[in-house]
N, C-alpha and C positions, 0 to 999 in steps of 0.2 A: 565564248566571245562571239561565236554564229548567233546563240540566240539575242543576243543586245543588237546585232546589227539587223537583227531580221525585227526586233522591237523598233529602233531607228528608224529601219527605212518604212515600216508600216504607220508608225507616225506621224512623217514627213509628208506619207500619203494621205491618210483617210483623217477624213472632216476637212479644215481647213488645211490645204498645204503650207508646208515653209519647212524652213533649217532645223534638223534638230543639232545640238552638239553633243555627242557620246566620245565621254575619257576613260581610258584605261590607264590605270598603274603602271611604272613603270615595269617592275617586274611581270606583268603580262604582254608588254610589248616588247621587251628585248628576251622573254622568256622561248623554251623550243619542248616542241611536242612529237611525238610521231602522226604522220596526215592518218594514218588509220587509225589513232584514236579518238581523234574529233568527230565529231556527231553536228554535217552539216543540215542545217534547216534548209527547205523548200523555199521555192523562191515567193516572196511575199507576193497572193493575191492583188489584184488591180483593185483599187477602192469600189466599195459598194457605192451605185448613184443614186440617193434619195427622191422619193418625188414628195410633193407638197399635195397639200389637200384637196381632191377635187372641189370643194367649195369655195376653195378661195382661189384658184384657178378660175374660177367664174365670174368672183367677185373682183379678180383682178382687171379680166377683161371688159366688167360693167363698167369699171372707176375708168378706165381708160376710153370708152366711149362717154361716159359723161363730161371728159373733162373739155372744155373751149381751148386751152392754150396748152395743149400735152409736150412733154418731153422725155426721151428717153437717155438717162446716162446708164453707159457701158461701162463698164469699170473693168479692172484686172482680175479678177473672179469666174468671169465669163472667158478671158485668156485661159487660164490656170484649170475650167472646166474642160479646154478644149471645145468651147461650145460656138465656134466660131462659124462654121455651117447651120446651126437651127439658130442663133442670132439675126446671122444674116436672112437665113426666110423668115422672120417673125416682122422686122424691118421691113423687106417687101413685102409680105402679107397686110401689113396696118399701113405703110407707108406716113408710118410716124417720123418725125422730124427726133434728131440725136446727134449728143456728141460724146466724147470718148474722154474716160480719165487719161493720163498721160500712161500708162502703162497698159491700160485699154485698147492704147490705138492702135489698127490693124486688125480686130476682131471682126468690125466693120473696116472695109478700106477707107480709109483717108478722104480719095476722092468719088466719096460715094455720092451722087445727088442730093441722098435727104441729111447728109451732115449738115450742121449748121454749126459747127466750131467755128466759123471766122466769124458770128455772132454770137459767142460762149456768154458775156456780159448779158448782153440783152436776154437772150434765151433763159437763162438763170434767174433773172431778175425779175420776169414777166409771165414764167408759165405760172398755170394754175395747178400744176397735177406734174408730176417728177414720180416717173417708173424707172427706179435704182435698179438697174440688172450686175449684181455681182460688183458695185458700187460703194461708196458708204461717206456719209455724212462729217467727215472729218475736215482737216485745215485746206486739203487736196480742193474743196466742196465747200469752203467757207462752212463748215457745221451747218449748211443748210440755213440760215439765219438771215436777216434782214440788214444791211441794204442789198446785198445780194441775191437773197431769197424773198420772194412773195412773202408777205407777213403770215399768209394763209395759205399757204402750198401745203396743197396733199401727197403724202407719199404713198405709194406701192413698192414695198421694197422688199427684194428678191437677195436671199444671202444663205451663206449654207454654217453659219452660225447662229444659232437661236437667241445668244445673247446680242447678237447685233439689233436687232428689230428695233424701234423706237430709238434709239440713240441721238441725241441730242432736239431730233423731229419725232413728233406722234408719229404714227405708220397706220394707214387706214386700212391697208390690205398687206399681211405680213406673206411670203413664199418659201419657205423656209424648207432649204434641200439642195440638192447638185443644181448647179445651172443649165447645165444639158441637158437634166431630164426633166426641168420643170419648163425648160423652152420648146423642147418638144411636147408638153403638154399642154403648151399656151399656142404652137401648133396646130393640133389638134382639132383643140374648142375651135381655131379658128377656120379652119376645114369643116366643120361640122354646122359653124354661124359663118360664114363671112363677113366682116368688118374692116372697111379701110377709112383714115382718118382724108378728110375731103383736101384736094388741094386748090381749091377757091375759096378760103379763109382770111380774113383778118389777120390773121397767126400769120402763115408762110407770107404774107405782104409782109410784117415787117422782118419777120424774120430775113427773109430775103434781100430787103434793103438795107438792111444793118450788113447783113454779110459782104454785101457789092462793096460799099462802104469801105468795111473795112480791109476787105480784099486789094482796092485801090491805093488802098495808103500804106499799103502793105507793099505792094506792087513797085511804089515810087520809089520806097529807102530801098528793096532790092536792087532796084535800077542806080544807084546813086554810087558814081565813081568816081566820088570827092577822094582825096585823103587827106588825112588819113584816115583809114575804112570804117565805116560803121558797122553793127552786127548782120544787121540783113545783108549786106554785099556780100561778108563772108560764110554766110548758111544759104543763101544762095548758090553759091559757089561748092559748097560740099554737097548740096541737093543734088547739083546736077554731075556731079563727080561719081557719087556711090551707084552699085545696084539697086534696083529697084526693092532686093529683098534683103540689105545688107541690114546687120542687126547695130543698133545705132545703143552705145552707152552711152548715154549726159550726163554730166553734172555741172554746175556752179550758177550762181544768182541766173544774171541776164542771159549766160547763153546756157542754159536749161531751158527755164523760160521761153524766148523767143524761138529756140529751136523747136518747141511743143509745136509752134506756130507753122514753121519754115520749113522744117524735114517731116514730108509725111509719111509715114507706114502703111503698105501696103496687105502686108501680112502681119498673122500676129505673131504674139508672142518675139518680137522684133526691135523690142524699146526696152531699157533698163533705164533709170533712173534714180533719183534721190529717191521715192516712192513714199510712203505712208508717214515717216518718220523722219522726213525729208534732211535724211543723210549726208553728209561730204567726205569726199574722201574712198568715196568707193566705184569710184567709174574706171578707173584703171583696174582692179581684179575684175569684177563685173566682165569688161572687153578681153581679160585673160580666159575667165568660165567659159564665157560664148566661144571664143575662140576653142578651146579644147572640144569643147560638145557639137559642135558643128565648125569642123575642118574644113565644109565646103562651103561655107557660108564667109561674105566678105563681114569682116568687125570695124568698124571705126567707132570710137571714143573722141566725145565732140567734150573739151574739156576748155572751163574757164579757168586763167593761172591759178587764182586760189583754189580751187578744186581740184586740178593735177596734181599740186604741191604736196597735198596731207599723204598723197603714195605714190610720188613719181619715180624710185627708185626700184618700182615693181615692174617698171616696164625692162628688167633685167631679168625677169623671168620669161618676157615674149621673147626676148631674144635667145635664150639657155634653149627655150624651144619650139624657137624657130615659128612662131607664131606668127601667119601677116596679117597684123595689126595695122592700122594708121591711126596714131595717138596726132589730134589735132588741136592744139594748145589756142584758142582764142586769149590774145595775150593784151589787158589795158593797165597792166602795171599793179595791181593791189586788187583789196577789195572792193568793187565799185567801183575801182579806178582811181590812180595813183600820177604822180606828176612826171612827165616828161623825161625830165633833167633831174640830174639827183645833185642835192644840195644838202650836206651834211648837218647844219644846222637847224632845218627845218623840214624833218622826217615827218609827215602825217602817221598817225597808228595803224593804217592799212593798207597804208603803199607797201610794194614790194620796190627791189633794185629794178630801175627804170630800164626797159629794153632786154629782160634776161634772157641769157642764150638756151630756154629749156630744151633746144634740140642736142644738143650737145652732151646731154645725159645717154642718150641711148647710141650715140655717136662711140662713146666709152667704151660699149659691152658690144658693138659690132654693128649696130643698126646701123639705119640712117637717118640726119638730119635735113630738113630744110628752113630757111630761116625768111619770114613772106613779110616785105614793108610795103611795096605797091600792086594795083590792081592787075599791073602790068604780067606781073609774077604770079600769081593767085590763081586763075582758074590752071593753067599751063601744071603747074607745082602739087597741085591734088591730084591732076588727073595722071601726073606721075607716078605723085606716094602711092594714089589706092589701086592702081593697077601693075606695082612691084609687090610682089609675096614677101620681100624683106622689110622686118619690123620700123616704125618709123616713126617720126615724129615732126611734124607740121607746125612749126610757130610759127605763129600770126600775128604780126602787129597789129591792134585797133586804136583807135581815138580812144585815148581815156576817160573822153567824156559824153560816149558814143552811152546811147540810152535805147529802152524797148519806144514804139511807138506812144504818145499818150493814150493811159489808162484813165476810163473813170472811175475807179478807185483805188487804193492803195492797197497794195503788200499786203496780205492777210488782215482785213476789214470786214469785223465780225458787224 
């Protein structure tokens, strides 16, 4: 058993980190043995940090210098590599515009002045070179293909896995190895030959104008106190209620997508969501795991009612172990919104029971439940729930017809 446990731990840490499934037969689990007969293994060493070829580092810097409209995309690989200090140094040295993947948020704070997240679609579509720092051109990044990306976009790609290089779009420069180690190489190269992307460019002018336009559109929706409420007003209240270093687990279609823009991450490894495979039903479990690992941090699960429904009964675990999680259900009566009134003769396939009282689930186990239908209740209820260590559900009813702000592209446009 110690041998296989050490193997599993090492496999989870080395190379691309990730989950490992370790299966024991029942006779092993229930068997008994004297502890003196067990040969315990030493602690697994920290994962080795592999460096890129020096020539590739120079080629990457040269490629960035040659671009007219460069863009850095910071992915969760840099969070896994714990490379936040190195990445922030790189961004500050180069003054390059950047945006983050959903779980790469916080590696560089979302409020950093060089973040162009509010102009995400414009930045992706118009960049002539993208530097993928631990990010991948999968569905989250629209596979790097038109119309979301320039058809002639050049790619500099940093990744722990060699087999990921060139996926979907050919790579001009490959930096294979550990994200922290390679970014330190880039920073050393920039110390030896300093280079900064200029601020006075048409690229920055376009990015800044689009970012400001989108900020104003979102701000107007966040300040809209009409009822029934919309996503943006609710998520603004969540943002104002939670601490800056809160760990946010989020799932659901619009709830998760809008939350990525409205709920900022200032510190790394503080956002968990559907991830690479777009998995629903994981938010409650992610929140429980985060609270177990970080008992000193506030954990909030921001859930659409559909996403929450996959694993809602697991709130019992939070109550059983007295984990101070606030589960926030943004309830629009179904998948993509359902009717406000129940008509047994006309039940759309994606609809749920209108005005379902999800908060009563946690009350059954001894947690606290809150039901919110008005703006007047919203802010104070969230503040109360977030500041109370008792596990709770805040069930917030919104307009079933509420939508995101108008988008230039449909979902999953290729």
